[in-house]
C-alpha positions in Angstrom: 72.8 62.7 -129.1 69.9 61.4 -127.3 68.7 64.4 -125.4 66.4 64.1 -122.1 65.1 67.5 -121.0 64.1 67.6 -117.5 62.4 70.6 -115.5 60.8 70.8 -112.2 63.3 71.5 -109.5 63.4 74.0 -107.1 63.4 75.2 -103.2 60.5 73.6 -101.2 60.1 73.3 -97.2 60.0 69.9 -95.6 57.1 68.6 -95.8 56.2 70.1 -99.2 55.6 68.9 -102.9 57.5 69.1 -106.0 57.0 67.3 -109.5 60.0 66.7 -111.9 59.4 66.2 -115.6 61.6 64.5 -118.4 60.7 64.7 -122.0 62.5 62.1 -124.2 62.5 61.3 -128.0 59.7 59.2 -128.9 61.8 56.3 -130.0 63.8 56.0 -126.9 60.6 56.7 -124.7 58.7 53.7 -126.3 61.5 50.9 -125.7 63.6 52.2 -122.7 63.0 52.0 -118.9 63.0 55.4 -117.6 64.3 56.3 -114.3 65.1 59.1 -111.9 68.4 58.9 -109.9 69.9 61.6 -107.5 73.4 62.8 -106.3 73.8 64.4 -103.1 77.2 66.4 -102.6 79.8 63.9 -101.3 77.9 60.8 -102.3 77.4 58.5 -104.7 74.4 58.6 -107.5 71.5 56.3 -106.4 68.6 55.3 -108.1 65.3 56.7 -107.0 62.5 55.3 -108.9 62.5 53.4 -112.1 59.8 52.5 -114.7 59.5 50.2 -117.6 58.1 50.9 -121.0 55.3 48.8 -120.0 54.8 50.5 -116.9 56.3 48.6 -114.0 57.7 50.7 -111.2 60.2 50.3 -108.5 61.5 52.6 -106.0 64.2 53.0 -103.5 63.0 52.1 -100.0 64.0 55.7 -98.7 61.4 57.4 -101.2 58.5 54.3 -101.2 55.0 55.7 -100.2 56.2 59.3 -100.7 57.5 59.7 -104.4 55.4 58.3 -107.3 56.8 57.9 -111.0 54.7 57.6 -113.9 55.0 57.9 -117.8 52.8 59.7 -120.2 53.3 57.9 -123.5 51.5 60.6 -125.8 54.1 63.3 -124.3 56.8 60.8 -124.3 57.6 62.5 -120.5 58.3 60.7 -117.5 57.4 62.3 -114.1 58.6 62.0 -110.6 55.8 63.5 -108.1 57.6 64.0 -104.7 55.5 64.4 -101.5 56.2 64.8 -97.9 60.0 66.0 -98.9 62.6 65.8 -96.4 65.9 67.7 -96.2 67.7 64.5 -97.1 66.0 64.5 -100.3 68.1 67.5 -101.6 69.9 66.6 -104.6 70.5 66.8 -108.0 67.9 64.6 -109.7 68.8 63.2 -113.2 66.6 61.3 -115.8 67.7 58.3 -117.4 66.8 56.2 -120.0 68.1 52.5 -120.1 67.8 49.5 -122.3 69.8 46.4 -121.9 70.0 44.2 -124.8 71.7 40.7 -125.4 74.7 42.3 -126.3 74.6 45.8 -125.2 73.5 48.1 -122.0 72.3 51.9 -123.3 72.3 54.4 -120.6 71.1 58.3 -121.5 71.1 60.8 -118.9 69.7 64.3 -118.5 71.5 67.3 -117.6 70.3 67.2 -113.6 67.9 69.4 -111.7 68.3 70.7 -108.4 66.0 70.1 -105.5 66.5 71.5 -102.3 64.6 70.9 -99.3 64.9 73.5 -96.6 63.0 75.6 -93.9 
């Protein structure tokens, strides 16, 4: 059982910042792409940001310029720095580890952390 341990969610006012963290086992972190997804009530889970094991990052259009994903290989941890938060960013945020091989796709998920953006 692969465990991804998330932290850093909470309540913040519009325009504020939060940083999410996700720690993964070293053998996962070194070869998997790491990502953050979110799911708001009544909506499908969506990709927020993703970073490959070589450091290439991609973002959803809705968060470009506001969110930054990064990874600390020494700590086997991926971060999501969220700035200029908006009420529509309110959701449960999930850490994901993903690897696609020739014959298989592997996905592991964290337990989720709530982010609420409200006055």
